[in-house]
C-alpha positions as CSV (number, residue, x, y, z in Angstrom):
1,M,-24.5,-40.2,49.0
2,K,-23.9,-36.7,50.5
3,K,-20.9,-36.3,48.3
4,L,-22.9,-37.2,45.2
5,F,-25.7,-34.8,46.2
6,A,-23.2,-32.0,46.8
7,L,-21.5,-32.6,43.5
8,V,-24.8,-32.5,41.6
9,A,-25.8,-29.3,43.4
10,V,-22.5,-27.6,42.6
11,S,-22.5,-28.6,39.0
12,L,-26.1,-27.4,38.6
13,S,-25.4,-24.1,40.3
14,V,-22.5,-23.5,38.0
15,G,-23.7,-25.0,34.8
16,L,-27.4,-23.9,34.7
17,P,-26.7,-20.1,34.7
18,L,-24.2,-20.5,32.0
19,A,-26.6,-22.6,29.9
20,L,-29.4,-20.0,30.3
21,N,-27.1,-17.1,29.4
22,V,-26.8,-17.9,25.7
23,P,-26.6,-14.7,23.7
24,T,-29.1,-14.3,20.9
25,T,-27.7,-13.5,17.4
26,A,-29.1,-10.8,15.1
27,H,-30.6,-12.1,11.9
28,A,-28.8,-9.9,9.4
29,A,-30.2,-11.9,6.5
30,K,-33.8,-10.9,7.5
31,W,-35.6,-8.4,5.3
32,H,-36.8,-5.4,7.2
33,Q,-39.7,-3.0,6.2
34,G,-38.8,0.5,5.0
35,T,-35.3,1.9,4.6
36,P,-32.4,2.1,7.1
37,K,-32.2,5.5,8.8
38,V,-28.5,5.9,7.9
39,L,-29.2,5.9,4.2
40,R,-32.1,8.4,4.3
41,G,-31.6,11.7,2.5
42,T,-30.4,13.0,-0.9
43,W,-27.1,11.8,-2.2
44,E,-25.8,13.6,-5.4
45,R,-22.9,14.5,-7.6
46,M,-22.5,16.4,-10.8
47,E,-21.4,14.3,-13.9
48,T,-20.2,15.6,-17.2
49,V,-22.0,14.1,-20.1
50,G,-20.9,14.3,-23.8
51,K,-17.8,15.7,-25.3
52,G,-16.6,19.0,-26.8
53,Q,-19.4,21.5,-27.6
54,N,-22.0,19.0,-26.7
55,A,-20.8,18.5,-23.1
56,F,-23.0,19.5,-20.2
57,K,-23.3,18.7,-16.6
58,A,-26.1,16.7,-15.1
59,K,-27.0,15.5,-11.6
60,M,-26.7,11.9,-10.7
61,G,-28.3,10.9,-7.4
62,V,-30.3,8.8,-5.1
63,Q,-33.1,10.1,-2.8
64,V,-34.0,7.7,0.0
65,T,-37.0,8.3,2.2
66,K,-38.7,6.1,4.7
67,K,-41.0,4.4,2.1
68,R,-39.2,4.8,-1.2
69,A,-35.9,5.2,-3.1
70,I,-35.5,7.2,-6.3
71,A,-32.3,6.8,-8.4
72,Y,-32.0,9.4,-11.2
73,F,-29.7,10.6,-13.9
74,I,-30.3,12.0,-17.4
75,G,-33.1,9.6,-18.4
76,D,-36.1,8.2,-16.5
77,P,-35.8,7.8,-12.8
78,F,-35.8,4.4,-11.1
79,V,-38.5,4.6,-8.5
80,L,-39.0,1.9,-5.9
81,K,-41.9,1.8,-3.5
82,K,-43.0,-0.6,-0.8
83,M,-39.4,-0.9,0.4
84,Q,-37.6,-3.6,2.2
85,Y,-33.9,-3.7,3.1
86,Q,-31.3,-6.3,4.1
87,K,-27.9,-5.5,5.6
88,T,-25.6,-7.9,3.8
89,S,-22.3,-6.8,5.4
90,K,-20.7,-3.9,7.2
91,H,-22.0,-0.7,5.5
92,V,-23.6,-2.6,2.6
93,Y,-27.4,-2.7,2.2
94,V,-29.7,-4.2,-0.5
95,L,-32.9,-2.4,-1.0
96,K,-35.8,-4.0,-2.8
97,G,-39.2,-2.7,-3.7
98,T,-41.8,-2.5,-6.4
99,E,-41.0,-0.5,-9.5
100,A,-44.4,0.5,-10.9
101,L,-43.7,3.8,-12.6
102,Y,-43.3,2.6,-16.2
103,T,-44.6,-0.9,-16.2
104,R,-48.1,-2.2,-16.5
105,K,-47.5,-4.9,-13.9
106,P,-45.4,-3.9,-10.8
107,T,-42.0,-5.5,-11.0
108,M,-39.4,-6.1,-8.3
109,G,-36.4,-3.9,-8.4
110,K,-33.2,-3.9,-6.3
111,I,-30.4,-1.5,-5.4
112,R,-27.2,-2.4,-3.6
113,I,-25.8,0.5,-1.5
114,H,-22.4,0.7,0.1
115,Q,-22.3,3.6,2.6
116,V,-19.1,5.0,4.1
117,G,-19.4,8.1,6.2
118,K,-21.0,10.8,4.1
119,R,-20.5,9.0,0.8
120,L,-22.4,6.1,-0.8
121,K,-22.1,4.0,-3.9
122,F,-25.2,2.5,-5.4
123,Q,-25.7,-0.2,-8.1
124,V,-29.0,-1.0,-9.7
125,Y,-29.9,-4.7,-10.1
126,E,-31.0,-5.5,-13.6
127,D,-33.1,-8.7,-14.1
128,F,-33.0,-10.1,-17.6
129,G,-34.1,-13.6,-16.7
130,K,-31.0,-15.8,-16.7
131,Q,-28.7,-12.9,-17.0
132,A,-29.7,-11.0,-13.9
133,H,-26.9,-8.9,-12.4
134,Y,-26.0,-5.7,-10.6
135,E,-24.8,-3.0,-13.0
136,K,-21.1,-2.5,-13.2
137,M,-21.5,1.2,-13.5
138,S,-21.6,2.8,-10.1
139,A,-20.6,6.2,-8.6
140,W,-19.7,7.6,-5.2
141,L,-22.3,10.1,-4.2
142,V,-22.0,12.8,-1.5
143,K,-24.8,13.5,1.0
144,K,-26.4,16.8,0.2
């Protein structure tokens, strides 16, 4: 009986602390409010548009603040407010928010951003119903 009691006491003293010391895992798939600090700032590059005499340079860029993201080029800007983000893999984030600048009803917009050092590549998500996809066109931008 004493041996059985000693065996139970030893196994509980060894096994219980190990069972209680289970590490918690981060939930990377969870959507967080705002934008990640590492992406905040203005990211730009100059792009040549047109050919020959009609060629000119224009800024392509993304401006990320705590509450919104603005992607711009020659045409209308893509403005997202009420931001949420998700870290999908190492250095890759998906930002989503409400694009209400040119639509009567606020629509959901997404941007995928791959950030490496002081450069980032962004892709805008286009939703055409069954044909929703990220744009193939993307560019590496430098932090300003």
